[in-house]
N, C-alpha and C positions, 0 to 999 in steps of 0.2 A: 520549805518543802520543795523537793525537786520535781521535775516534770514527770518522771517515772513514779514517784510517790503519789502525785496528784492523780495520775491515770489509774493507779492501784486502788483509789477510793471509789471508782466507778462500779456499777452493778456487774455481776458475773458475766452476763451476756456481752457487755461492752468489752470487758477484759479479754474474753475469748476472741471477739472480733479484732481487738488491737493486736493480740498475739498472732492471729492469722495474717493480718495486714502487714505487720513488721516482717514476719517470716517470708511471705510471698514477695514483698518489696526488695528483700535482699537475696533470698535463695533462688528465686526464679531468674533474675538477671545473671547470677553466677552460673546457673544451669544453661542459660541461653548462650553464654560465652563459650561453652564447651562445643557448640555446633557451629561449623563454619557459616552456614546459611543464616544464623541468627546472632552471630558474634557482635555485629555493630549494634543491634537492638539491645543485647545484653549489656554492652559497655555503656551505652547512653543511659539505659534504665538504671544501672548501678550508680553512675555519676549523679543522676537526678535523685536517687534514693539517699545517697550520702549528703547531697546538698539539702534535701528535705529534712534529714535528721538534724543538721546544724541549724537550719532555719527554724525548725519547730522549737528547739531549745532556746534560740534567741527570742522568738515570738513569745514563748512562755515567760521568759524573764522580763519582757517588756509589758505584756498585757495580763499575765496570769492565766489560769486555766478557764478560759471563756470560749464561747462559740466562735469568736473571731479567729481562733487558731486554725480553723478550716480554710482561712484565706491562703495560708501557706500551700496547702494542697491544691487549691483552686489555681493559684498562680503557677505552680511548678508542674502539676500533673495534667492540667488541661492541655497545654502544648505537647506534653509527652504522649498523651493518648492520641491526639490528632496526628502526631508524627508516626506513631507505631501503626495505627489503624490500616493504612494502605499497604503496609509491609507484611501484614498477616497472610495475605493471599499467596505470597511466595514461599511460605514455610510448609514443610511436610513433617510427618512423623512426630516424634517426641517434641521437637522444637515448636511445632505448631500447637500442640496441646499445652505445653508450658507457657507459651506466649498468650494463648487464649485465657488460661487461668490468671495470668498477670493482668491482662486487659480487663477481664470481667471484675476482678478484685478492685482494680483502679476505678472502674466505672461505678461500682457500688459505693466505694468510698467517696467519689466525687459527688454523687447524688446527695449523700449525707452532708458533705462539706458545703455544697452550695446552699442547702437548706439551713445549715447552722449559720453561715455568713448572712443570709437573708434575715434570719431570726434576730441576729445581733444588730443588723441595720434597722430592724423594726423595733428595737429597744430592749431585747432580752440580753442584758449585759452583765448579769450577775455571774459570780463564780460558779463553776460546775462541780466544785469540790463540796461534798456534803458537810454541813456544820455538825460537829460532834458535840 
């Protein structure tokens, strides 16, 4: 089973969240690249998004579909969020709105990811793919 197939076994609300997350993680950086004031943010965010996609597939192949997968986001997105945060103040107009949507989506995901990693560390190590 591929990572995408495993994700597709999750409840509808999680699949909607995954679709939003993937869309924002790739489309927002592309939009930010279009504005001179946010071009660097967009390029860095897109590079991290691509690295995240590769790392998530690697982690899935190593560990399976478990809560520890959130570690990839924790390791890659926490520094990204810290780096972007002070740069938000210098943005205006559409670039500011897009960057805020990106940052808020990142923040929500990181809360979920930190909780998942902690739960894994506390012993919840079973697969998240439902048994059929």
